[in-house]
N, C-alpha and C positions, 0 to 999 in steps of 0.2 A: 296313484297307487304304484306308479312305475319304480319309485325310489324304494319302496317297501320290497317289491318283488326282487329288485337288484340286491337287496340285503338278505334274501332268502326267506322273506315272510310271505309264503305262498299258501298258507293254511286256508283251506276252502271256507271254513267257518268264518275267518276274519274277512275274507272277501265278501261273503254274503252279508255280514253284519255291516260293513261299511257301505254297501250298496243300499241298505235299508235306512241308514242314519247319515245324513249329510254333514251334521255338525258334531257328531261324536257317536260312538257306539258302545253298547253294553252287550257283550256276547251272550247268546243262549248257550245252553249246554251242548258242547261240541260233540258231533257224532264221530266215533272213532272209525266208522267205515268210510268217512269222507277223506281221510288222511291222504294227501297227494303223494305221487311217487317220489317227488323231490324230498318230502319229509321223511319217507321211509329210507331213502338213500342216505340222508343226513344221519339218521339214527344208526344205520349200518356203519357209517364211517366212525361215528363216536364209539361204537362198540369194538371196532376193529383197532383203532389207533393205540389203545393201551397195550394190546398184544404186539403190535409192530414195534412199539417202543421197548417193550421187554426183550423181544428178540434182537433188536439192534443193540441193546446195552450188553446182552449175553455175548454177542459177537465181538463187541467192543472190548470186553474183558478178556476173551480168549485171544484175540489178535493183539490187544494192547499189551497183554502179559508177555507174549512172545517178543514184541518190539522193545519193551523195556528191558527184558532180560538180555537181549542182544546189544542194547545200548550201553549197559553197564557191565557187559562181559570184559574180563580182564582188569576190572578195577578192584579196589580193596573190598574185603568181605563186609566191612561196615557200610559201604556205599551200596553194595548189592542188596544187602538186607534192608536198609532204609528204603531204597527205591521199590523193592518188592512188597514190603509191608505196607508202605503208603499206597501203592497202586491197588493192591487187592483189598485194602481196608476201604478205600473210596468206592471200588467196585461193589463190595458187599453192602455198604451203607445205602447206596442208591438202589440195589436190587431189593432190599428190605422195603425201602419207600415205595417201590413199584408194586410190591406184593401187598402193602398195607397202605393204600391211598388215604391221604388226609391232607389237611391244610399245612401241617408241619412237613409232611412228605413232599409237597409241592416246593416248599423252600429248599429242602435238601436237594431235590432233583435239579432245580434251576440254579443252585450254587455249584454243585459238583460236576454235573454232566459237561458244562463248557470246559471243564479241565481236560477232557478227552482230546480235543484238538490241540491243546497245549502239549499234551503228552506226545502227539504226532511230531510236532516241531522238535521237542526235546529229544525224542528218539532218533530223529534224522540227525540232529547235531551230534548226538552222543555216539553215533556210529552203528546204528541197527542196519541190517541188510536192506537193500532196495525193495525186495519182496515184502518184507515186514512193514516197511514204512508206506508202501503204496497201497497195501491191503487195509490198513487201519483207518484211513480217512473215510471210507465209504460208511461203515456202521456208525462211526463216531459222529460224522456230520448228520447221518439219518437221525440218530438219537437226539442230537441237539435241535435239529429242526422240529421234529415231532414234539419233543419235550416242551417246546415254547409255543405250541399251538393253543388257541383258545379252548379247543375241545379237551385237551389234556388238563388245562387249568380248571375247567368246569367239572370234569370227572373227579379230580382231587378234592376240590372244595365241597362238592356235593356229598362226597363220602363222609364228610364231618358234619353234615346238616343234622339238625334236630326235628324229629317229627315231620309234620306236613309243611315243609318250607323248601323253597328252591333258591339256591345261591347262584348268582350270575356274576362272575368276576368282572372287575372294572379295569379298563385300560390304564396304565400307569401315567401319572402326570409327567409332562416333559421334563421339568426340573428335577424331580425325585428320580425319574428313571435314568436321566443322564448322570446324576450323582451316584446312583447304584452301579452303573456300568464302569464309571471311572474307578470307584473304590474297589470294585471286584477285580479290575485289572491289576491294581496295585497289590491286592491280597493274593491273587493267583500267582504272580511272579514271586512274592515273599514265601508263600506256602510251598511252592515247588522248588525254589533254589535254596532257601534257608536250611531246611534239614539236611539236604545233600552236601552243602558246604560244611555243616557241622560234622557230618560222617567222614568228609574228606580232610578233616581237621584244619579247615580254614576258618578258624574261630571268630575272627573279627567280622568277616562278612556273614557268617552263618548266624552268630548270636543277634547281630543287628536286624537281619531279615526275619529271623524266627520271632523276635519281639514285636516286630511290625505285624506279622501274620497273626500272632496271638491277640494283639491289641485290637486289630481290625475285626477279628472273629468275635471278640467280647463286646466291642462298642458299636460296630456297623452291623454285625450279624443280626441283632434284633431289628434294626431298621430294614434289612432285607426281608425279614420274615413279615413285617407289616405290609410289604407289597403284596403278599399272598392273603392278607386278610381284608382285602377291599372288595366289598360285594354290594350288588343290589339284591335284596332278599324279598321274594314274594312269599307272603304268609297268608293263612286264612283271614286274618283280620285286616289286611291291606298290604303295605310294602314297607320295607326299612332300607335305609342307605347306611351301610356300616363301612366307614372309611377313616381309620385312625391316622392317616397321613394328612388328609385335607380337613377333617372335621375333628372337633374336641369331643363330640358325642354323636351318637347315632340319630339319624332323622327318622322318625316313626310317623307314618301317615295311615290313618284309618281308612277303610274302604268308603265310609260315608263322607270322608273329606275329600275324596279324590274327584276331580273333574274330568280329566282325561290324560292319557299318555299318547304321545305322537312323536315322530322323528322331528327334531328341532330344525328350524329354518336359520339361515345364516344371520338374518336380521333380528333374531329374538331378543327380548329384553329379560329373559329369565335369568335368575341368579345361577352363576356358573359354580357348580360343585364338582367339576371334573378335574380340577388341578391347576391350570387347564391341561388339557391333552388334545391330541389331533384326532381327526376322523369324525364319524357320525356320532351324535349324541341324542339321547331321548329327553324330550321336554315333558315334565310332570307338572300339571296345573292342579291346584286345589281349590275348593270352595270357600275356604277360610284361611287366614294367615297362619303360616307354620313358622316356628322359631328354630333357627340352628345357630351353632357357635363354630367358627372356623378354628382350626388347630392353634395351639399356642406357638408364638414366635418371639424372638428376641425383641422385635419392634412392638409386638402386641402380646405381652406375657400373660394377660388374662383372656386372650382370645378376642374375637370380634363377633358379636351377636348381630344377626340380621333377621328380619321378619319378610317373608316371602309368600307369594301365592303361585309362583312358577319357579322351577329350578331344573337344571340340567344334570344329567348323569350320562356316563359313557360305558356301557357294558361292552365286553369284547365282541359280542355278537348281538347288535341292536335288534335285528329281525327276529332272532330266536327269543329275546326278552319280550318283544311285543306279542309273539305268538303265544308264549306261556302266560302273559297277562290276560290274553283273551280266553285261554282255557280255564283261567281262575275267575272269569267274569268281571274282570276289571274294565273300566271304561277306556277303550282305545279309539282315538280318532283317526280318521284316514289322513294321509299326507298328500 
């Protein structure tokens, strides 16, 4: 049980359940009065982080607006207007996303918020005062760090959940995550510099970079959004793996098909549905074979179907996923 505890799975019900069943466990109805202090603290953190993020973003807007104005002071009115409209539009879009959490809001948040540190560098280069440049990194880095936590991801995707289901975001596959970061860096440079070059009448560079920014927004933007739509979903009838990047279709497993859920061991032979990705994974075993199809690729345009009785998924918080599985009376085996 030490690994589970290390991951935050300290629910008293699960501990009692795993003491009673050595080969696996099916939880009894959890007693809400048995919730440990760590669980209460975790719930408090989850409730607080959205407000911390909102405050950090408001401060980023206030300080960032001043820094951008200082950086473009003395330049043409076209450059000043372009910088001002772009900055305040980005601020407003993210603020709306934070006020109306959803899966789409998560994508908006994680695409636009990282532009704030870019604005810090651009303001410093552009000639903003030292005070303006030094004050902006604190809230912008705070917004960036909090915005990419698993708790914020869970809050956003759960806000779009239907009925009695619990969505647990999955960690990004290494290859897809790397491609997303690289493409975002190119997009960030293009979307930041291109319009300013156009405003400064540097048409050759401005047109080229703006075309790149628009093209990436149109063609890569939907791929970024898919990163926000990867979940392990606990439902009354069992569980669902929804991963449009790794899988061609969802994997649905009924409760009566489940054998157990547990933290995966390093030497497991279970089918890897994680991407692959790094970190802890949950191994889900079934009583009967389940079929899934991997996503279409140029090498396998029709996908690749496999039949499995055990598979791996990688929720951002594996311990939380197992705790919630126990609450829903799914069979959870001790590690």
